[in-house]
Every structure is written in C-alpha cells, then in structure tokens.
Short mmCIF file of the C-alpha atoms (twelve columns), coordinates in Angstrom:
data_MODEL
# 
_entry.id   MODEL 
# 
loop_
_atom_site.group_PDB 
_atom_site.id 
_atom_site.type_symbol 
_atom_site.label_atom_id 
_atom_site.label_alt_id 
_atom_site.label_comp_id 
_atom_site.label_asym_id 
_atom_site.label_seq_id 
_atom_site.Cartn_x 
_atom_site.Cartn_y 
_atom_site.Cartn_z 
_atom_site.pdbx_PDB_model_num 
ATOM 1   C CA . MET A 1   -6.873  14.515  -16.195 1 
ATOM 2   C CA . LYS A 2   -3.997  11.511  -14.174 1 
ATOM 3   C CA . ASN A 3   -6.195  8.939   -12.999 1 
ATOM 4   C CA . THR A 4   -3.707  7.194   -10.706 1 
ATOM 5   C CA . PHE A 5   -2.197  8.350   -7.445  1 
ATOM 6   C CA . ASP A 6   1.630   8.713   -7.723  1 
ATOM 7   C CA . ILE A 7   1.748   8.388   -3.566  1 
ATOM 8   C CA . VAL A 8   -0.105  6.747   -1.384  1 
ATOM 9   C CA . LEU A 9   0.630   6.879   2.159   1 
ATOM 10  C CA . LEU A 10  -0.710  3.951   3.909   1 
ATOM 11  C CA . LEU A 11  -0.546  5.005   7.558   1 
ATOM 12  C CA . ALA A 12  -1.797  2.977   10.323  1 
ATOM 13  C CA . LEU A 13  -1.604  1.412   13.753  1 
ATOM 14  C CA . PRO A 14  0.657   -2.139  13.869  1 
ATOM 15  C CA . ALA A 15  -1.775  -5.189  12.657  1 
ATOM 16  C CA . SER A 16  -4.060  -2.829  11.710  1 
ATOM 17  C CA . GLY A 17  -4.062  -5.355  8.398   1 
ATOM 18  C CA . LYS A 18  -1.588  -2.876  6.065   1 
ATOM 19  C CA . SER A 19  0.455   -5.652  4.656   1 
ATOM 20  C CA . GLU A 20  -3.002  -7.237  4.223   1 
ATOM 21  C CA . VAL A 21  -4.463  -4.325  2.382   1 
ATOM 22  C CA . ARG A 22  -1.443  -4.305  0.256   1 
ATOM 23  C CA . ARG A 23  -1.543  -7.958  -0.524  1 
ATOM 24  C CA . PHE A 24  -5.308  -7.633  -2.065  1 
ATOM 25  C CA . LEU A 25  -4.182  -4.712  -4.270  1 
ATOM 26  C CA . ALA A 26  -1.576  -7.004  -5.262  1 
ATOM 27  C CA . ASN A 27  -3.945  -9.783  -6.697  1 
ATOM 28  C CA . ILE A 28  -5.900  -7.539  -8.110  1 
ATOM 29  C CA . GLU A 29  -5.417  -7.245  -12.620 1 
ATOM 30  C CA . PRO A 30  -3.410  -4.031  -13.290 1 
ATOM 31  C CA . GLU A 31  -6.401  -2.572  -15.341 1 
ATOM 32  C CA . ARG A 32  -8.974  -2.714  -13.152 1 
ATOM 33  C CA . LEU A 33  -6.770  -2.041  -10.323 1 
ATOM 34  C CA . LYS A 34  -6.507  1.362   -12.208 1 
ATOM 35  C CA . LYS A 35  -10.052 1.637   -13.180 1 
ATOM 36  C CA . ASP A 36  -11.513 1.117   -9.449  1 
ATOM 37  C CA . PHE A 37  -8.766  2.307   -7.104  1 
ATOM 38  C CA . HIS A 38  -7.340  4.959   -8.946  1 
ATOM 39  C CA . ILE A 39  -3.681  2.731   -7.933  1 
ATOM 40  C CA . GLY A 40  -0.931  1.826   -11.117 1 
ATOM 41  C CA . GLN A 41  1.761   -0.909  -10.520 1 
ATOM 42  C CA . ASN A 42  2.915   -0.812  -6.807  1 
ATOM 43  C CA . MET A 43  6.489   -0.172  -6.165  1 
ATOM 44  C CA . GLN A 44  6.994   -0.103  -1.900  1 
ATOM 45  C CA . LEU A 45  8.636   1.739   0.747   1 
ATOM 46  C CA . ASP A 46  8.769   0.958   4.455   1 
ATOM 47  C CA . ASP A 47  10.621  2.133   7.834   1 
ATOM 48  C CA . PHE A 48  9.904   -1.498  9.137   1 
ATOM 49  C CA . PRO A 49  13.716  -3.005  7.871   1 
ATOM 50  C CA . TYR A 50  15.298  0.145   9.157   1 
ATOM 51  C CA . VAL A 51  13.838  -0.222  12.851  1 
ATOM 52  C CA . HIS A 52  14.329  -4.756  12.652  1 
ATOM 53  C CA . LEU A 53  18.305  -3.554  11.632  1 
ATOM 54  C CA . MET A 54  17.839  -0.914  14.741  1 
ATOM 55  C CA . ARG A 55  17.318  -3.467  16.888  1 
ATOM 56  C CA . ARG A 56  19.643  -5.923  15.561  1 
ATOM 57  C CA . ILE A 57  22.288  -3.559  15.703  1 
ATOM 58  C CA . ASP A 58  21.863  -3.029  18.905  1 
ATOM 59  C CA . ASP A 59  21.770  -6.848  19.780  1 
ATOM 60  C CA . GLU A 60  25.263  -7.251  18.838  1 
ATOM 61  C CA . LEU A 61  26.744  -4.546  20.076  1 
ATOM 62  C CA . ALA A 62  25.248  -5.702  23.456  1 
ATOM 63  C CA . LYS A 63  26.923  -8.983  22.770  1 
ATOM 64  C CA . ILE A 64  30.114  -7.409  22.707  1 
ATOM 65  C CA . GLY A 65  29.381  -5.145  25.209  1 
ATOM 66  C CA . GLU A 66  29.104  -1.952  23.642  1 
ATOM 67  C CA . LYS A 67  25.595  0.276   25.111  1 
ATOM 68  C CA . ARG A 68  22.995  0.265   22.794  1 
ATOM 69  C CA . LEU A 69  22.330  3.031   21.219  1 
ATOM 70  C CA . PHE A 70  19.045  2.863   19.349  1 
ATOM 71  C CA . PHE A 71  16.475  1.313   22.071  1 
ATOM 72  C CA . LYS A 72  16.654  0.828   25.727  1 
ATOM 73  C CA . ALA A 73  16.268  -2.797  25.467  1 
ATOM 74  C CA . GLY A 74  15.944  -5.029  23.199  1 
ATOM 75  C CA . THR A 75  11.968  -5.066  24.082  1 
ATOM 76  C CA . GLU A 76  11.827  -1.018  24.711  1 
ATOM 77  C CA . PRO A 77  10.485  1.973   22.525  1 
ATOM 78  C CA . PHE A 78  13.527  4.558   21.198  1 
ATOM 79  C CA . LEU A 79  16.066  5.733   23.638  1 
ATOM 80  C CA . ASN A 80  15.584  9.176   21.644  1 
ATOM 81  C CA . PRO A 81  12.037  9.114   20.108  1 
ATOM 82  C CA . ASN A 82  13.373  12.158  17.947  1 
ATOM 83  C CA . ASP A 83  14.548  8.392   15.673  1 
ATOM 84  C CA . TRP A 84  10.640  8.479   13.985  1 
ATOM 85  C CA . GLY A 85  12.368  11.489  12.297  1 
ATOM 86  C CA . THR A 86  15.601  10.041  11.424  1 
ATOM 87  C CA . LEU A 87  12.975  6.698   10.019  1 
ATOM 88  C CA . VAL A 88  11.323  9.329   7.742   1 
ATOM 89  C CA . ASN A 89  14.777  10.757  6.422   1 
ATOM 90  C CA . LEU A 90  15.653  7.666   5.133   1 
ATOM 91  C CA . LEU A 91  12.846  7.002   3.959   1 
ATOM 92  C CA . ASN A 92  13.587  10.340  1.935   1 
ATOM 93  C CA . GLU A 93  16.761  9.079   0.965   1 
ATOM 94  C CA . ASP A 94  15.107  5.685   -0.424  1 
ATOM 95  C CA . TYR A 95  12.252  7.923   -2.163  1 
ATOM 96  C CA . HIS A 96  14.967  10.158  -3.648  1 
ATOM 97  C CA . ASP A 97  17.234  6.914   -4.513  1 
ATOM 98  C CA . LEU A 98  14.356  5.215   -6.480  1 
ATOM 99  C CA . MET A 99  13.411  8.675   -8.153  1 
ATOM 100 C CA . ASN A 100 16.804  9.194   -9.644  1 
ATOM 101 C CA . ARG A 101 17.556  4.790   -9.804  1 
ATOM 102 C CA . ASN A 102 21.351  5.990   -8.225  1 
ATOM 103 C CA . ARG A 103 23.178  2.766   -7.288  1 
ATOM 104 C CA . VAL A 104 25.914  2.453   -4.908  1 
ATOM 105 C CA . SER A 105 29.283  0.599   -5.867  1 
ATOM 106 C CA . CYS A 106 30.568  -0.236  -1.371  1 
ATOM 107 C CA . LYS A 107 33.021  -2.464  0.393   1 
ATOM 108 C CA . SER A 108 30.793  -2.715  2.953   1 
ATOM 109 C CA . ALA A 109 26.669  -2.170  2.645   1 
ATOM 110 C CA . ALA A 110 26.670  -2.668  6.203   1 
ATOM 111 C CA . GLU A 111 29.022  0.277   6.876   1 
ATOM 112 C CA . LEU A 112 26.865  2.088   4.086   1 
ATOM 113 C CA . LEU A 113 23.487  1.192   5.984   1 
ATOM 114 C CA . PHE A 114 25.524  3.216   9.417   1 
ATOM 115 C CA . MET A 115 26.246  6.244   7.611   1 
ATOM 116 C CA . ARG A 116 23.105  6.452   6.527   1 
ATOM 117 C CA . MET A 117 21.947  5.930   9.387   1 
ATOM 118 C CA . ASP A 118 24.014  8.854   10.844  1 
ATOM 119 C CA . ARG A 119 23.157  11.024  8.180   1 
ATOM 120 C CA . ALA A 120 19.117  10.609  8.486   1 
ATOM 121 C CA . ALA A 121 19.698  11.422  12.314  1 
ATOM 122 C CA . GLN A 122 21.331  14.049  12.305  1 
ATOM 123 C CA . ILE A 123 18.907  15.692  10.246  1 
ATOM 124 C CA . ALA A 124 16.365  14.962  13.071  1 
ATOM 125 C CA . ASP A 125 18.487  16.487  15.716  1 
ATOM 126 C CA . ILE A 126 20.525  13.569  16.917  1 
ATOM 127 C CA . GLU A 127 24.509  13.463  17.239  1 
ATOM 128 C CA . PRO A 128 25.990  10.395  15.201  1 
ATOM 129 C CA . ARG A 129 26.057  7.499   17.360  1 
ATOM 130 C CA . LEU A 130 27.424  4.682   14.670  1 
ATOM 131 C CA . ALA A 131 30.536  6.953   13.426  1 
ATOM 132 C CA . ARG A 132 31.287  7.478   17.358  1 
ATOM 133 C CA . LEU A 133 31.943  3.858   17.799  1 
ATOM 134 C CA . PRO A 134 35.442  2.304   18.667  1 
ATOM 135 C CA . GLU A 135 36.927  0.973   15.644  1 
ATOM 136 C CA . GLU A 136 37.459  -2.178  16.563  1 
ATOM 137 C CA . ALA A 137 33.358  -2.584  17.769  1 
ATOM 138 C CA . ARG A 138 32.179  -1.107  14.543  1 
ATOM 139 C CA . VAL A 139 34.217  -3.057  12.250  1 
ATOM 140 C CA . LYS A 140 32.575  -6.228  14.260  1 
ATOM 141 C CA . LEU A 141 29.383  -4.898  13.597  1 
ATOM 142 C CA . ALA A 142 30.018  -4.687  10.166  1 
ATOM 143 C CA . ALA A 143 30.774  -8.041  9.833   1 
ATOM 144 C CA . ALA A 144 27.497  -9.146  11.625  1 
ATOM 145 C CA . LEU A 145 25.292  -6.815  9.829   1 
ATOM 146 C CA . GLU A 146 26.790  -6.871  5.992   1 
ATOM 147 C CA . LYS A 147 24.500  -10.208 4.651   1 
ATOM 148 C CA . GLU A 148 21.312  -8.521  6.002   1 
ATOM 149 C CA . ALA A 149 22.298  -4.962  4.625   1 
ATOM 150 C CA . LYS A 150 23.726  -6.268  1.524   1 
ATOM 151 C CA . ALA A 151 19.848  -7.796  1.013   1 
ATOM 152 C CA . LEU A 152 18.148  -4.830  1.765   1 
ATOM 153 C CA . LEU A 153 20.045  -2.724  -0.250  1 
ATOM 154 C CA . GLU A 154 19.991  -5.067  -3.395  1 
ATOM 155 C CA . GLU A 155 16.568  -5.429  -3.077  1 
ATOM 156 C CA . LYS A 156 16.123  -1.621  -2.561  1 
ATOM 157 C CA . GLU A 157 17.690  -1.357  -6.106  1 
ATOM 158 C CA . SER A 158 16.066  -3.870  -7.639  1 
ATOM 159 C CA . ALA A 159 13.334  -1.942  -7.687  1 
ATOM 160 C CA . TYR A 160 14.201  1.114   -9.846  1 
ATOM 161 C CA . ALA A 161 12.740  0.922   -13.063 1 
ATOM 162 C CA . ASP A 162 13.130  2.507   -16.288 1 
ATOM 163 C CA . SER A 163 10.277  4.038   -16.729 1 
ATOM 164 C CA . TYR A 164 7.845   5.619   -13.676 1 
ATOM 165 C CA . GLU A 165 4.650   5.943   -15.538 1 
ATOM 166 C CA . GLY A 166 1.622   5.344   -14.291 1 
ATOM 167 C CA . LYS A 167 3.489   3.634   -11.428 1 
ATOM 168 C CA . THR A 168 1.538   4.645   -7.779  1 
ATOM 169 C CA . LEU A 169 4.581   4.358   -4.882  1 
ATOM 170 C CA . VAL A 170 2.931   2.663   -1.919  1 
ATOM 171 C CA . ILE A 171 4.803   4.078   1.426   1 
ATOM 172 C CA . GLU A 172 4.232   2.162   4.497   1 
ATOM 173 C CA . ALA A 173 4.177   3.153   7.994   1 
ATOM 174 C CA . ALA A 174 3.052   3.344   11.261  1 
ATOM 175 C CA . ARG A 175 2.406   6.260   14.240  1 
ATOM 176 C CA . GLY A 176 1.057   6.929   17.442  1 
ATOM 177 C CA . GLY A 177 1.925   7.851   21.042  1 
ATOM 178 C CA . PRO A 178 1.662   7.050   24.607  1 
ATOM 179 C CA . ASP A 179 -1.642  5.599   26.083  1 
ATOM 180 C CA . GLY A 180 -3.820  7.670   27.096  1 
ATOM 181 C CA . SER A 181 -2.065  10.755  25.827  1 
ATOM 182 C CA . SER A 182 -4.440  13.786  24.925  1 
ATOM 183 C CA . MET A 183 -4.211  15.933  21.641  1 
ATOM 184 C CA . PRO A 184 -2.431  17.070  19.671  1 
ATOM 185 C CA . LEU A 185 0.261   15.071  20.191  1 
ATOM 186 C CA . LYS A 186 3.503   16.219  21.102  1 
ATOM 187 C CA . ALA A 187 6.209   16.011  18.473  1 
ATOM 188 C CA . PRO A 188 7.892   13.318  18.081  1 
ATOM 189 C CA . PHE A 189 5.264   11.398  18.441  1 
ATOM 190 C CA . GLY A 190 2.240   10.836  16.481  1 
ATOM 191 C CA . TYR A 191 1.628   11.537  12.302  1 
ATOM 192 C CA . GLN A 192 1.536   15.355  12.917  1 
ATOM 193 C CA . TYR A 193 5.628   15.567  13.467  1 
ATOM 194 C CA . SER A 194 6.277   12.570  10.907  1 
ATOM 195 C CA . LEU A 195 4.053   13.489  7.765   1 
ATOM 196 C CA . ALA A 196 5.918   16.883  8.023   1 
ATOM 197 C CA . GLN A 197 9.566   14.889  7.864   1 
ATOM 198 C CA . PHE A 198 9.026   13.772  4.512   1 
ATOM 199 C CA . CYS A 199 10.025  15.588  1.839   1 
ATOM 200 C CA . PRO A 200 8.760   18.478  -0.551  1 
ATOM 201 C CA . GLU A 201 8.429   16.001  -3.385  1 
ATOM 202 C CA . ILE A 202 6.401   12.946  -1.733  1 
ATOM 203 C CA . LEU A 203 4.317   15.727  0.519   1 
ATOM 204 C CA . GLU A 204 3.898   17.729  -2.889  1 
ATOM 205 C CA . LYS A 205 2.502   14.323  -4.310  1 
ATOM 206 C CA . ALA A 206 1.324   12.206  -1.304  1 
ATOM 207 C CA . VAL A 207 -1.856  10.562  -0.698  1 
ATOM 208 C CA . ILE A 208 -3.250  9.079   2.520   1 
ATOM 209 C CA . LEU A 209 -5.055  6.127   2.698   1 
ATOM 210 C CA . TYR A 210 -5.275  5.323   6.535   1 
ATOM 211 C CA . ILE A 211 -6.655  2.064   7.829   1 
ATOM 212 C CA . TRP A 212 -9.188  2.672   11.333  1 
ATOM 213 C CA . VAL A 213 -8.456  0.401   13.962  1 
ATOM 214 C CA . THR A 214 -9.112  0.854   17.678  1 
ATOM 215 C CA . PRO A 215 -5.395  0.951   19.856  1 
ATOM 216 C CA . GLU A 216 -6.728  -2.098  21.692  1 
ATOM 217 C CA . GLU A 217 -7.547  -3.824  18.417  1 
ATOM 218 C CA . SER A 218 -3.848  -3.169  17.650  1 
ATOM 219 C CA . ARG A 219 -2.410  -5.293  20.341  1 
ATOM 220 C CA . ARG A 220 -4.556  -7.855  20.013  1 
ATOM 221 C CA . LYS A 221 -3.927  -8.108  16.170  1 
ATOM 222 C CA . ASN A 222 -0.217  -7.729  17.149  1 
ATOM 223 C CA . THR A 223 -0.363  -10.474 19.145  1 
ATOM 224 C CA . ALA A 224 -2.147  -13.132 17.170  1 
ATOM 225 C CA . ARG A 225 0.081   -11.989 14.022  1 
ATOM 226 C CA . THR A 226 3.782   -12.736 15.918  1 
ATOM 227 C CA . ASP A 227 6.226   -14.920 15.040  1 
ATOM 228 C CA . PRO A 228 8.902   -15.645 17.304  1 
ATOM 229 C CA . ASN A 229 11.056  -17.218 14.891  1 
ATOM 230 C CA . ASP A 230 10.564  -14.931 11.823  1 
ATOM 231 C CA . PRO A 231 11.715  -11.114 13.431  1 
ATOM 232 C CA . GLY A 232 12.551  -9.414  10.202  1 
ATOM 233 C CA . SER A 233 9.014   -9.856  8.765   1 
ATOM 234 C CA . ILE A 234 6.710   -7.520  7.354   1 
ATOM 235 C CA . ILE A 235 3.993   -9.596  7.805   1 
ATOM 236 C CA . ASN A 236 4.446   -11.462 10.396  1 
ATOM 237 C CA . HIS A 237 7.293   -8.953  12.700  1 
ATOM 238 C CA . GLY A 238 5.442   -8.157  16.360  1 
ATOM 239 C CA . VAL A 239 5.889   -5.197  18.564  1 
ATOM 240 C CA . PRO A 240 6.746   -5.239  21.630  1 
ATOM 241 C CA . MET A 241 4.168   -4.956  24.274  1 
ATOM 242 C CA . SER A 242 5.744   -1.771  25.701  1 
ATOM 243 C CA . VAL A 243 6.466   -0.547  22.783  1 
ATOM 244 C CA . MET A 244 3.193   -0.927  21.663  1 
ATOM 245 C CA . LEU A 245 1.753   1.612   25.002  1 
ATOM 246 C CA . ASN A 246 4.150   3.545   24.578  1 
ATOM 247 C CA . ASP A 247 4.653   4.172   21.155  1 
ATOM 248 C CA . TYR A 248 1.067   2.842   19.999  1 
ATOM 249 C CA . GLY A 249 -1.137  3.433   22.482  1 
ATOM 250 C CA . CYS A 250 -3.135  5.968   20.522  1 
ATOM 251 C CA . ASP A 251 -3.106  8.289   17.348  1 
ATOM 252 C CA . ASP A 252 -4.116  11.578  16.411  1 
ATOM 253 C CA . MET A 253 -4.921  10.462  12.629  1 
ATOM 254 C CA . LYS A 254 -8.816  11.155  13.038  1 
ATOM 255 C CA . TYR A 255 -8.212  14.365  15.374  1 
ATOM 256 C CA . LEU A 256 -6.176  15.267  12.356  1 
ATOM 257 C CA . GLU A 257 -8.868  15.066  9.555   1 
ATOM 258 C CA . GLU A 258 -11.029 16.533  12.163  1 
ATOM 259 C CA . HIS A 259 -8.947  19.417  12.497  1 
ATOM 260 C CA . SER A 260 -7.464  20.213  8.958   1 
ATOM 261 C CA . GLU A 261 -7.980  23.184  6.907   1 
ATOM 262 C CA . ILE A 262 -9.867  21.631  4.637   1 
ATOM 263 C CA . LYS A 263 -12.056 18.607  4.509   1 
ATOM 264 C CA . ASP A 264 -11.005 15.132  3.610   1 
ATOM 265 C CA . THR A 265 -7.468  16.148  3.945   1 
ATOM 266 C CA . ILE A 266 -4.865  16.408  6.633   1 
ATOM 267 C CA . THR A 267 -2.557  19.440  6.810   1 
ATOM 268 C CA . VAL A 268 1.091   19.559  6.609   1 
ATOM 269 C CA . HIS A 269 2.504   22.711  7.629   1 
ATOM 270 C CA . ALA A 270 6.606   22.187  5.906   1 
ATOM 271 C CA . HIS A 271 9.093   23.041  4.589   1 
ATOM 272 C CA . GLY A 272 8.034   26.714  4.583   1 
ATOM 273 C CA . LYS A 273 4.655   25.567  3.113   1 
ATOM 274 C CA . THR A 274 1.317   24.526  3.491   1 
ATOM 275 C CA . TYR A 275 0.108   20.665  2.287   1 
ATOM 276 C CA . HIS A 276 -3.438  19.729  1.925   1 
ATOM 277 C CA . LEU A 277 -2.873  15.549  2.068   1 
ATOM 278 C CA . PRO A 278 -6.220  13.914  0.509   1 
ATOM 279 C CA . ILE A 279 -6.991  11.474  3.244   1 
ATOM 280 C CA . GLY A 280 -9.812  7.953   3.010   1 
ATOM 281 C CA . SER A 281 -10.331 6.076   5.660   1 
ATOM 282 C CA . PHE A 282 -11.179 1.746   5.497   1 
ATOM 283 C CA . ASP A 283 -12.883 1.061   8.762   1 
ATOM 284 C CA . ASN A 284 -11.107 -1.701  9.754   1 
ATOM 285 C CA . ARG A 285 -12.074 -1.101  13.437  1 
ATOM 286 C CA . VAL A 286 -13.596 -5.177  13.477  1 
ATOM 287 C CA . ASP A 287 -11.410 -7.293  11.734  1 
ATOM 288 C CA . ARG A 288 -11.912 -7.909  7.823   1 
ATOM 289 C CA . THR A 289 -8.347  -7.986  6.750   1 
ATOM 290 C CA . THR A 290 -6.641  -11.108 8.579   1 
ATOM 291 C CA . PHE A 291 -8.169  -14.170 6.438   1 
ATOM 292 C CA . LEU A 292 -6.304  -12.462 3.605   1 
ATOM 293 C CA . ARG A 293 -2.917  -13.468 4.838   1 
ATOM 294 C CA . GLY A 294 -4.335  -17.100 3.650   1 
ATOM 295 C CA . ASP A 295 -3.895  -18.434 -0.170  1 
ATOM 296 C CA . PRO A 296 -5.721  -16.131 -2.336  1 
ATOM 297 C CA . LYS A 297 -7.339  -19.400 -3.781  1 
ATOM 298 C CA . GLU A 298 -9.434  -19.927 -0.976  1 
ATOM 299 C CA . TRP A 299 -10.583 -15.907 -0.216  1 
ATOM 300 C CA . ASP A 300 -14.011 -16.191 0.915   1 
ATOM 301 C CA . ALA A 301 -15.892 -14.597 -1.679  1 
ATOM 302 C CA . GLN A 302 -18.210 -12.348 -0.081  1 
ATOM 303 C CA . LYS A 303 -15.221 -11.236 1.934   1 
ATOM 304 C CA . VAL A 304 -13.528 -10.445 -0.203  1 
ATOM 305 C CA . LYS A 305 -16.539 -8.280  -2.030  1 
ATOM 306 C CA . ASP A 306 -16.843 -6.402  1.021   1 
ATOM 307 C CA . ILE A 307 -13.327 -4.991  1.426   1 
ATOM 308 C CA . THR A 308 -13.741 -4.134  -2.360  1 
ATOM 309 C CA . GLU A 309 -16.495 -1.987  -1.890  1 
ATOM 310 C CA . SER A 310 -14.838 -0.100  1.238   1 
ATOM 311 C CA . ILE A 311 -11.332 0.195   -0.096  1 
ATOM 312 C CA . LYS A 312 -12.775 1.503   -3.420  1 
ATOM 313 C CA . GLY A 313 -14.893 3.973   -1.226  1 
ATOM 314 C CA . ALA A 314 -12.236 5.282   0.502   1 
ATOM 315 C CA . THR A 315 -9.996  5.795   -3.053  1 
ATOM 316 C CA . ASP A 316 -12.452 7.280   -4.702  1 
ATOM 317 C CA . LYS A 317 -13.229 10.003  -1.791  1 
ATOM 318 C CA . ILE A 318 -9.224  10.598  -2.281  1 
ATOM 319 C CA . PHE A 319 -9.894  10.862  -5.747  1 
ATOM 320 C CA . ALA A 320 -12.127 13.363  -5.659  1 
ATOM 321 C CA . ASN A 321 -9.945  15.365  -3.507  1 
ATOM 322 C CA . TYR A 322 -6.505  14.732  -5.220  1 
ATOM 323 C CA . SER A 323 -7.991  15.468  -8.805  1 
ATOM 324 C CA . LYS A 324 -8.207  19.138  -7.062  1 
ATOM 325 C CA . LYS A 325 -4.461  19.528  -6.331  1 
# 
C-alpha cells in the first residue's frame, strides 16, 4: 500500500498559517516526513501568484487610462466572483503541465499569461477580457508585465522532475464568503464551489489538510504579516480588509465536513461523479505557527513538539481514510 499522499490540498483562510506549515514541513528530514506525516518530497502549486498578477494587470491598465478587468479597485474584491473558478482552472492547467512536463517556447511570457487567464476564465463562464483590449493597450500591458510573467513561467517549469514517484504535490488555496453569511455558501463563494472546479485527475488523488482559524484571527494575522514593500510575497503579502470581509468573512469547511456523506471526508459532486476527499484539521485558532517565520535554528523546541503532534494527528486521520480510496 502506498504510504504517502499524492496530492494535499492545503486550505485555510488567509494568514491562517498555511505558508508557515509548509515551512515547518520543509524543515523535516525526508524519511521522517514520509513516516510521520505521509508526505513525500514536496512540489508546490499556489493560486496567490495569479491573484497578484491580476491586480498588477489592473494597476497597469489604470495607469494608461483603461478600465480595470478583474477588481473593482486596487483594494476591492473581484468584479466577477466567478474568477474564483478562473484561479482553480489555472491550477488545473499547472497540474497538467507539471505531470506532462510541458515546456512552452513563446516570444512573450506576458502574452502567454493573458491567453491562459482568458482560457481559464471561459471555463468559469466569463467572456474573454484580455484578448479584447485595444492592441496598443495590450502591447503596453505585456511590456509592463513581461518580467513578472517570465519569472512565474520559469519557476513553474523549474519544478518539473524526471520522476514523480514518492513525491507529494501540495496545492495551497484560501476560500470563503461574505461576513455574516449563512451556510451553505452560495456559488461561486466557498470551498463547495471551488473544490468542484478541480479536474478529475486532482480530485481522484487529493486529500485535505485544513488549518482551522476564526475569521477574526485570520484578519488579525493578516494585518500583522503585511509587508507593503513585498506585495507579491507568498508569506508577507496582505489581503485588503474589504476583501477579508467580503470574500473571507467566513468559510464553509466545517459545514461541509459536518454534512459530508462519509465521516471525516468532504463530499464533492463534480464531473458527473461523487468524490469523498479525506480531511484532517490542524487547530490554529490560538496562534501556534507565527514563530515558524523565524530562523529554524531558533525555533522553540516545545512549540515544535506541539505542532508536530497536532499535524501528525491530522495527517494520520487523513491517511486512515486515504488508504481506503
């Protein structure tokens, strides 16, 4: 029986500790990582870089007098919330490229990014936007975004491996809904919607490691971690407060777990099938992960022991159901 997970969906509200947990796992010896946590050598996918580039696109369009395409303003939520689906479709394509080691030769990484964003959005029922820009505006936009788009493409392709045997892909994302919402959250908000947008190849292999925090704690940590000089950083970026309240004012994971067809799983109806994704939760409602931002050599031993036991308990619970799949 396989003793490591193929795909871990690392899910939580913003600033809940996802990146910190990833950093913790990255500092564990490979054999112990497999033995204690059922996680092989890590590969990573994350939808935040796409959110950041969507905001960068809007900012550059505003500079040349064009309308924003993705967000109401620089600190506001999506104009079309179906873009939560756009992000998942981009991750689906990244997964396909990773598994097939697809390399792209292109004159412009920015133009490739624009094409990918339009294609992913169409699957989420949004008409093409970037392709319909005036040519002059599109050329200026591509020039402004080329460096960042090229870096993203190079980072993606650098992760391709000769073999994926024994490796675990960690896909990180955050979803939620407006503050004060009743359950279930209405599409396209929440995990119920976004999980169903993942491709069958991911859903067939995925498990969920959920980091549980309250929306209030998420907002507190989001403010604390924000570095305005590093907006594209995975670990230091800040989510605007209007977005925290409108898009992450609550989340539906615990609701979905309580109403799943099979205990300790999340039921996902997608692609004409029903999937039951094993889930385990790491309780971070009282902050236990911020210290992991520091130098690993200075990590408090008791805190490390506490987190180790908690995450191991969650992954053991997941594995008990994963082995039945």
